[in-house]
N, C-alpha and C positions, 0 to 999 in steps of 0.2 A: 391250156398252155400250147404254144406253137411248137413245132418240131425243133426249132433252134433253141427255145427255152428248155425243152426236155433234154437236148444234147448238152447244153450248158450245165444243167443240173447234174447229169451223169458225170461230166468232166470234173465238176466241183467235188463230187463224192469220191471219184478215183484219186484226184489230187489230195483230198483229205486223207485217204488211206495211205498214200505215199508219205505225207507229213507225219501221220500217226506212226508209221514204221520207223521213220528217222528219229522222231522224238522218243519213242519207246526204247530204241537202241541206245540213244544217248543217256536216257534215264537209267537204264541198266548199268551202263559204264560208270556213271556218277555214283550210283548207289553202291556199287561194288568197287569203288575207287582204290581201296587198299589192296585189292587183288589184281589191279590193272597196272601194267607198266605202260605209262602214257607215251605217246608220240604225236606230234602235231600234224603230220601229213595226213593220216587217216581222218583227223578232225576237219582239216581243210577240204579233203575230198567230200566229206559229208556236207560241209557248207556249200561246196560247189553243186552238189545234187539238190540241196535245199533251194539255192538260187535258180537252178534250172527248172525245178518244179514250179516255183512261184512265177517265174518269168513266163513259162509256157501256159500256166493257168490263166494268168492275166491276158495274154495274147489270144488264147482260144476262147475265153468266156467274154471278155469285154471288148476286144477289138474285132472279132469275127462277127459279122452281121448275119442276119437270117439267110441271105443269098449264099454265104460261104458254105453253109450246111445243106444247101439245096440238093446236093448229090450224095447218094448212098456211098459212092466211091470215097468221098472225103471223110465221111464218118468211119468207114471201114479202115481207111488208111490211118487216121488219127487214133483209132482204138488200138491199133498195133503199136504205134509210137508210144502211147500211154502205157501199154503193157511193158514195153522195154524199159521205160523210165521207172515204173514201179519195181521191176526186178532189180534195177540198179540201186534204187533207194533201199531195197531190202538187203542188198549185198555189200553196201559200203561199210557197215559196222557189224561187229559180231552179234549173233542172235542170243548167245548165252555166254556167261562168264564161268568157266570151270572153277572148281574149288581150289585148284593149285594155281589159279591166276591166268592172266592173259597178257601177252605182249602185243600191243597195238601195231608196232612196226612190223613184227613178224606176220601178224594177221594180214596187214595191208599187202606186204610183198607176196605172201602165199596166195592171196585172193585177187591180186591185180589183174590177172588174165580174165577171170570171171567178170569182175566189176567193169574194167575198162573195155573188155570185149563187148559187153552189153551196150555200152555207150557208142562203141564203134559200129555195132549193128544198127543202132538208132541213126547214126550219121549216114550209113549206107542207105537206109530207107529214105532219109531226107534227100540224099543225092539222086536216088532213083526217081523220086517225085519231081525234083527240079529238072531232070533230063527228060523224063517221059511225060510230065504234066502238060507241057505245051501241045503234045500230040492229041490230048483229049479236051483241049480248050482252045480258046482263041488268043491266049497269052503268048507273047513271043518268047523264044528261048533266050535266056539271059546268062551271060558268061560269069558275072560276079557271084551269083548264088551257087553256081556250079563249082567255081574255084573255092568259095568259102566252105561249102560242104565237103569238098575233097580234102581241103586242109584240115578241117575238124576230124574227118575220118582218119587221116594219117596221124594226127596228134593222138587221138584216143587209141588207135591201134598201136602206136609206138609205146604208149604208157602200159599197154597190156603185155608187151614183150620185153621192154627194157627194164632191168632190175636195179639199176643205179638209183639210189635214193636221192642224190643231188639232182638228177634229171627230173624225177618226180616233183621235188620241191620247187624247182624253177617253173616247170610246165603247169603244175596245179595252181600256183600263184598267178601265172599269166592267164590261165583259163578263168579264174575268179575275176580278175581285172576285166577280161573281155565281157563276161556276163554282166558285171556291174555297169560297164560303159554302155552296153546295149540297153539295159534298163533305164539308165539316165537319159539316153537319147529318146526313149519312148515317153518320158514324163513331160 
């Protein structure tokens, strides 16, 4: 196997672990549904993470060629990005359901800084690569990715700090729409 194939295999395994974490958390909620006070926003946030995992897996494994992984820097960088996405996938839904039950809305609001903060850190790394990457390559500095990553950083950071549930409802729905539109453009 080439180094690119080895890296693609590792990325697939890591993304598989992320999906396992999401699916297991959802399974625990469904299995203990009588002890769960359901709310739709944490479920949409989990769906958002699912879409992010799948979109990034597709992009990293199938769209990045051998030359993309030619640098150890790229591997090191993307390993950190995957680590942050894994932590977000682990944080979006509760790990266990206590005997006295669980309120998903309360969990989401109490956990929002942790969850959305991880995604904001992810966007900070993406922004740093977008700004610093051209210094290490012959690619020109491009304003559009800088603005897009800055906007996503601000959105994720705002979700970490704003507690208004209506704000989360609107923004999470828009984020899902954004990821779906990015996926449809790649097809």
